[in-house]
C-alpha positions in Angstrom: 0.1 0.0 0.1 1.3 3.3 -0.7 2.6 5.9 1.9 0.0 8.3 0.6 -2.9 5.9 1.2 -1.7 5.3 4.7 -1.2 9.3 5.5 -5.0 9.7 4.0 -6.4 7.1 6.2 -4.5 8.1 9.4 -5.6 11.7 8.8 -9.0 10.8 8.2 -8.9 8.6 11.8 -7.4 11.6 13.5 -10.2 13.8 12.2 -13.2 11.4 13.1 -11.5 10.5 16.4 -11.3 14.5 17.4 -15.2 14.9 16.1 -15.9 11.9 18.3 -14.3 13.5 21.3 -15.8 17.0 20.5 -19.2 16.6 19.0 -21.7 17.7 20.0 -19.7 20.9 21.0 -22.3 23.1 22.5 -23.2 21.0 25.6 -19.5 20.5 26.2 -18.6 24.1 25.9 -21.3 25.0 28.2 -20.1 22.4 30.7 -16.4 23.8 30.6 -17.9 27.5 31.2 -20.0 26.5 34.0 -17.6 23.8 35.6 -14.2 23.0 34.1 -13.9 20.0 36.5 -17.2 18.6 35.2 -16.6 19.2 31.5 -12.9 17.3 31.8 -14.9 14.5 33.4 -17.4 14.2 30.9 -14.9 14.2 28.1 -12.6 11.8 30.0 -15.1 9.4 31.5 -17.8 9.2 28.7 -16.6 10.7 25.5 -12.9 9.3 25.5 -14.1 5.7 26.4 -16.7 5.6 23.6 -14.0 6.9 21.4 -11.6 4.3 22.0 -14.0 1.6 21.9 -15.0 2.7 18.5 -11.8 2.8 17.0 -10.6 -0.6 18.6 -13.7 -2.4 18.0 -13.7 -1.3 14.5 -10.1 -2.1 13.9 -10.4 -5.4 15.3 -13.7 -6.2 13.1 -12.0 -4.9 9.9 -8.6 -7.0 10.7 -10.7 -10.0 11.5 -12.9 -9.7 8.4 -9.6 -9.5 6.2 -8.0 -12.7 7.7 -11.3 -14.6 7.6 -12.0 -13.6 3.7 -8.3 -14.5 3.3 -8.6 -17.9 4.9 -11.8 -19.0 3.1 -10.8 -17.3 -0.4 -14.2 -15.7 -0.2 -15.0 -11.8 -0.1 -18.3 -12.6 1.7 -16.6 -14.1 4.6 -16.8 -11.9 7.8 -17.2 -12.2 11.4 -21.1 -11.6 11.6 -21.8 -13.6 8.4 -19.6 -16.5 9.7 -21.8 -16.7 12.8 -18.7 -15.4 14.9 -20.5 -12.5 16.2 -23.5 -14.2 16.8 -21.4 -17.0 18.7 -19.7 -14.8 20.7 -22.9 -12.9 21.9 -24.5 -16.4 22.8 -21.5 -17.2 24.8 -21.9 -13.9 26.9 -25.4 -14.4 27.5 -25.0 -18.0 28.8 -21.9 -16.8 30.8 -23.5 -13.9 32.5 -27.4 -15.4 33.1 -26.4 -19.0 34.0 -22.9 -18.8 35.6 -23.3 -15.2 37.0 -19.9 -13.9 35.6 -20.9 -10.4 34.7 -17.2 -8.9 35.2 -15.7 -8.0 31.7 -13.2 -11.1 32.2 -16.1 -13.7 32.5 -18.1 -12.3 29.9 -14.7 -12.2 27.5 -14.5 -16.1 28.4 -17.9 -16.8 27.2 -17.7 -14.6 24.1 -14.0 -16.0 22.9 -15.6 -19.5 24.0 -18.9 -19.2 21.7 -17.0 -17.2 18.7 -14.3 -20.1 18.7 -17.0 -22.8 18.5 -18.9 -21.0 15.7 -15.8 -20.9 13.7 -14.8 -24.6 14.3 -18.3 -25.3 13.4 -18.3 -23.4 10.3 -15.1 -25.1 9.1 -16.5 -28.4 9.7 -19.7 -27.5 7.8 -18.0 -25.4 5.0 -14.7 -26.7 4.6 -11.5 -24.2 4.3 -11.9 -23.6 0.7 -15.9 -23.2 0.5 -17.9 -22.1 -2.6 -19.7 -19.0 -2.0 -23.3 -20.6 -1.5 -21.9 -23.2 0.6 -20.3 -20.6 2.8 -23.3 -18.3 3.1 -25.7 -21.2 3.8 -23.5 -22.5 6.5 -22.6 -18.9 8.2 -26.3 -18.1 7.9 -27.3 -21.2 9.5 -24.9 -20.8 12.5 -25.6 -17.3 13.1 -29.5 -18.0 13.0 -28.9 -21.1 15.3 -26.8 -19.1 17.6 -29.3 -16.3 17.5 -32.3 -18.5 18.4 -30.3 -20.1 21.3 -29.6 -16.6 22.6 -33.4 -15.8 22.5 -34.1 -19.1 24.1 -31.1 -18.3 27.0 -32.6 -15.0 27.7 -36.2 -16.3 27.9 -35.2 -19.3 30.3 -32.9 -16.7 32.2 -33.5 -16.7 36.0 -34.2 -12.8 35.7 -37.3 -11.7 34.2 -35.8 -8.7 32.9 -33.1 -10.4 30.9 -34.5 -9.1 27.7 -34.9 -5.6 28.5 -31.3 -5.6 30.4 -29.5 -7.3 27.4 -31.5 -5.3 24.5 -29.1 -2.4 24.0 -26.1 -4.8 24.3 -27.3 -7.3 21.7 -27.8 -4.6 19.2 -24.4 -3.0 19.9 -23.7 -0.1 22.1 -20.6 2.0 23.0 -22.5 4.1 25.7 -21.6 4.3 29.3 -18.6 2.3 29.0 -15.4 3.1 31.5 -12.1 3.3 30.4 -11.3 -0.2 32.1 -13.9 -1.5 29.9 -12.2 0.2 26.9 -8.9 -1.0 27.6 -10.3 -4.8 28.3 -11.5 -4.9 24.7 -8.5 -2.7 22.9 -5.7 -4.6 24.5 -6.6 -7.9 23.1 -8.2 -6.4 19.9 -4.6 -4.4 19.4 -2.8 -7.8 20.1 -4.8 -9.7 17.8 -4.1 -7.2 14.7 -0.3 -7.2 15.5 -0.5 -11.1 15.4 -2.6 -11.3 12.1 -0.2 -8.8 10.9 2.7 -11.3 11.5 0.6 -14.1 9.2 -0.3 -11.5 6.1 2.8 -13.1 4.3 1.6 -16.5 4.7 -2.0 -15.7 3.8 -0.7 -13.8 0.6 0.9 -17.1 -0.4 -2.4 -19.2 0.5 -3.9 -17.2 -2.1 -1.7 -18.8 -4.5 -3.0 -22.3 -3.4 -2.5 -24.7 -0.5 0.1 -26.6 -2.4 2.2 -23.4 -3.2 1.9 -22.3 0.3 3.1 -25.7 1.6 5.9 -25.8 -0.4 7.1 -22.4 0.7 7.1 -23.8 4.1 3.8 -23.1 5.7 1.7 -25.3 7.8 -1.8 -24.9 6.5 -3.5 -26.5 9.2 -1.7 -24.5 12.0 -2.2 -21.3 9.9 -5.9 -22.4 9.7 -6.1 -22.7 13.5 -4.4 -19.5 14.4 -6.5 -17.2 12.3 -9.6 -19.0 13.8 -8.3 -18.6 17.3 -6.9 -15.1 17.0 -10.3 -14.2 15.2 -12.5 -15.5 18.3 -10.3 -14.0 20.6 -10.3 -10.5 19.0 -14.1 -10.3 18.3 -14.9 -12.2 21.2 -13.3 -9.6 23.5 -14.9 -6.7 22.3 -18.4 -8.3 21.8 -18.3 -8.7 25.6 -17.9 -5.1 26.1 -19.9 -3.6 23.2 -22.3 -6.4 22.1 -22.6 -7.4 18.3 -22.3 -5.2 15.7 -22.3 -6.4 12.3 -21.0 -5.6 8.7 -18.0 -3.6 9.5 -16.1 -6.8 9.1 -17.4 -7.4 5.7 -17.1 -3.7 4.1 -13.7 -2.6 5.4 -11.6 -5.7 3.9 -13.3 -5.0 0.5 -12.2 -1.6 0.3 -9.0 -2.3 2.0 -7.9 -5.1 -1.2 -8.4 -2.3 -3.8 -5.5 -0.4 -1.5 -3.4 -3.3 -2.0 -4.2 -4.5 -5.4 -6.0 -7.6 -4.2 -3.4 -9.0 -2.0 -5.6 -10.7 1.0 -2.6 -10.6 3.7 -1.4 -7.1 3.1 -5.1 -5.9 3.3 -5.1 -6.7 7.0 -3.7 -3.4 8.2 -5.5 -0.9 5.7 -8.8 -2.9 6.7 -8.2 -2.4 10.5 -7.7 1.3 9.6 -11.0 1.5 7.6 -13.0 -0.8 10.2 -12.0 1.8 12.8 -13.1 4.7 10.5 -16.3 3.2 9.8 -17.4 2.2 13.1 -16.4 5.6 14.9 -18.0 7.6 12.1 -21.1 5.3 12.6 -21.0 6.2 16.2 -20.8 9.9 15.5 -24.0 9.6 13.3 -25.8 7.9 15.8 -24.9 10.7 18.2 -25.6 13.6 16.2 -29.0 11.9 14.6 -32.0 14.4 15.5 -34.1 11.6 16.7 -34.7 12.7 20.3 -33.6 9.2 21.5 -30.6 6.8 21.1 -30.4 4.6 18.4 -28.4 1.2 18.7 -25.2 1.3 16.3 -25.8 -2.1 15.2 -29.0 -1.0 13.7 -27.2 1.6 11.6 -24.3 -0.6 10.6 -26.7 -3.0 9.5 -29.2 -0.6 7.6 -25.8 0.5 5.6 -24.4 -3.0 5.3 -27.3 -5.1 4.1 -27.8 -3.0 0.6 -23.9 -3.1 0.4 -23.9 -7.1 0.9 -26.9 -7.8 -1.5 -25.1 -5.4 -4.0 -22.0 -7.5 -3.7 -23.9 -10.8 -4.1 -25.5 -9.6 -7.3 -22.3 -8.2 -8.5 -20.5 -11.7 -8.0 -23.1 -13.3 -9.7 -23.0 -11.2 -12.7 -19.3 -11.6 -12.9 -19.9 -15.4 -12.8 -22.6 -15.3 -15.4 -21.1 -12.8 -17.6 
């Protein structure tokens, strides 16, 4: 990727992060004028964790989506369409309501376990080089099963208010998170991105075929297991704190590959940057929307992502038939 593209992405990230911290500016300015200490508290304890979570979660989804798409050699593979996000949400719900582990560490264990089981099940059903139809059917089946089990778990939960308690979280929310929670999601997410970047050369060679990659000294089975485990860890840790947010992991890698001329491994870094940019911008749009109420960020990403997904499916079908 050219240095100019990296600089443009960094500038866009800095701009959207600053906007996330400062906007809406009117109430913040009024707070600083009336009580500077209160203004600093709002900025540091409310807006800063939200901005950090948007950047970290978006970057993790972008990098994980790029790695999963490279692993399956399919541009339609992403954490939400492969069942990873739904599996993570199921694991977190079961952990919270049936094992009473509501601390971030407990939720993360459940989320990572659920995401890992979903990805392993996808590999078992669809195989590592699944055709588009097979991958979509398997992923949608796993997502539907995980969603139904999540609803069942909430319906049978000991707490009669489980549905109401979990609604905002299940739809994705960055509101009212602390700096400790932001660090709990951001640190594993950053670690996963760095480890995925180390696997980028192997993923580029995997695009040439498993035989070629093996002849160049790569252990394909171990590479596959590493991608599955790292993706589950990164997405699971973020879902434990912020809930399920879809389609960022689908959209970001597609744009990133255009910047690296189709190299799936090299797309991991720009996909992480684009994912962070998209999710932070989406959170900013939700915050500034003149609706008079809070719109879950997962709803906005779905409203944007579903038409993009349908366009991608139609475009791929047109390329095959033409």
